C-alpha positions in Angstrom: 10.4 5.1 -38.9 6.7 6.0 -39.0 5.7 2.5 -40.3 7.6 1.0 -37.3 5.8 3.2 -34.9 2.4 2.5 -36.5 3.1 -1.3 -36.3 4.1 -0.9 -32.6 0.9 0.9 -31.9 -1.2 -1.7 -33.8 0.5 -4.5 -31.8 -0.2 -2.6 -28.5 -3.9 -2.2 -29.4 -4.3 -5.9 -30.2 -2.5 -6.9 -27.0 -4.5 -4.4 -25.0 -7.8 -5.8 -26.3 -6.6 -9.3 -25.4 -5.5 -8.1 -22.0 -8.9 -6.5 -21.5 -10.7 -9.8 -22.1 -8.4 -11.5 -19.6 -9.0 -8.9 -16.9 -12.7 -8.8 -17.5 -12.8 -12.6 -17.2 -10.7 -12.3 -14.0 -13.1 -9.8 -12.5 -16.3 -11.4 -13.7 -15.4 -15.0 -12.9 -13.2 -14.8 -9.8 -13.5 -11.4 -8.1 -17.2 -10.7 -8.4 -18.2 -14.0 -6.8 -15.9 -13.2 -3.9 -17.5 -9.8 -3.5 -21.0 -11.4 -3.6 -19.8 -13.7 -0.7 -18.8 -10.7 1.3 -22.1 -8.8 0.5 -24.3 -11.8 1.1 -25.2 -12.4 -2.6 -26.4 -8.8 -3.2 -27.0 -8.2 -6.9 -26.0 -4.5 -7.3 -27.2 -4.4 -10.9 -30.8 -4.8 -10.0 -30.9 -1.9 -7.5 -33.0 0.9 -8.9 -35.3 3.8 -8.0 -38.4 4.8 -10.0 -39.2 8.5 -10.5 -42.2 10.0 -12.1 -45.8 9.1 -12.6 -46.8 5.5 -11.6 -48.1 4.6 -15.1 -44.8 5.5 -16.9 -42.0 6.0 -14.4 -38.4 6.7 -15.2 -36.2 4.0 -13.7 -32.7 4.9 -12.5 -30.5 1.8 -12.1 -28.0 3.1 -9.6 -26.9 -0.4 -8.8 -25.3 -0.7 -12.3 -23.2 2.4 -11.5 -22.1 0.8 -8.2 -21.2 -2.4 -10.0 -19.3 -0.4 -12.7 -17.4 1.4 -10.0 -16.5 -1.8 -8.2 -15.4 -3.3 -11.5 -13.2 -0.3 -12.2 -11.4 -0.4 -8.9 -10.9 -4.2 -9.2 -9.5 -3.9 -12.7 -7.3 -1.0 -11.6 -6.0 -3.1 -8.7 -5.3 -6.0 -10.9 -3.4 -3.8 -13.4 -1.5 -2.2 -10.5 -0.3 -5.5 -9.2 0.6 -6.8 -12.7 2.7 -3.7 -13.5 4.3 -3.7 -10.0 5.3 -7.4 -10.5 6.6 -6.7 -14.0 8.7 -3.7 -12.8 10.1 -5.8 -10.0 11.2 -8.5 -12.4 12.7 -5.9 -14.8 14.5 -4.2 -11.9 16.0 -7.6 -10.8 17.2 -8.2 -14.4 18.8 -4.7 -14.4 20.5 -5.3 -11.1 21.9 -8.6 -12.3 23.4 -6.9 -15.3 25.2 -4.1 -13.5 28.8 -3.6 -14.3 31.5 -4.7 -11.9 32.6 -1.8 -9.6 35.8 -0.7 -7.9 36.4 1.9 -5.2 37.7 5.3 -6.3 41.3 5.6 -5.2 40.7 9.2 -4.0 37.2 9.4 -2.5 36.4 5.7 -2.0 33.0 5.6 -3.6 32.1 2.6 -5.8 32.4 3.4 -9.5 32.3 1.1 -12.6 35.6 -0.6 -13.4 35.6 0.9 -16.9 35.4 4.5 -15.6 38.1 6.9 -16.6 37.0 9.7 -14.2 35.2 9.4 -10.9 31.7 10.9 -11.2 31.7 12.0 -7.6 35.1 13.7 -7.1 36.1 14.0 -10.8 39.5 12.5 -10.2 41.1 11.1 -13.4 41.6 7.4 -12.6 43.7 6.3 -15.6 45.4 9.0 -17.6 46.3 6.6 -20.4 42.6 6.1 -21.2 41.9 9.9 -21.5 42.1 11.2 -25.0 44.8 13.8 -25.7 42.4 16.6 -26.7 40.5 16.3 -23.3 43.5 16.4 -21.0 
């Protein structure tokens, strides 16, 4: 059991690394150029402020922080849409596999055709399917 879980975790890490490369490429090659069009080709990574004496100042590159924040939000947005799309596809597959239903003869709600007892009104639908020790 532990070996199976460790193998699943190893596969998840490898797929996560590959997915990170894909998302980084998407952000760097497609989204960042679009953002530079909107911001009139502003290079955020070069924005800085110098603090201290003029002969040896400390340089704070706050533009790199801005770029990292933009990348974070773009990556989060991409992952959000990928997960949302995946969940939508999975939900459609589950809906397509639902069991056929029938109306309960007592309360009228839709229940699976294989049901022995209605989950809403608890009416026994087919006494022949109920085991003797439960009756």
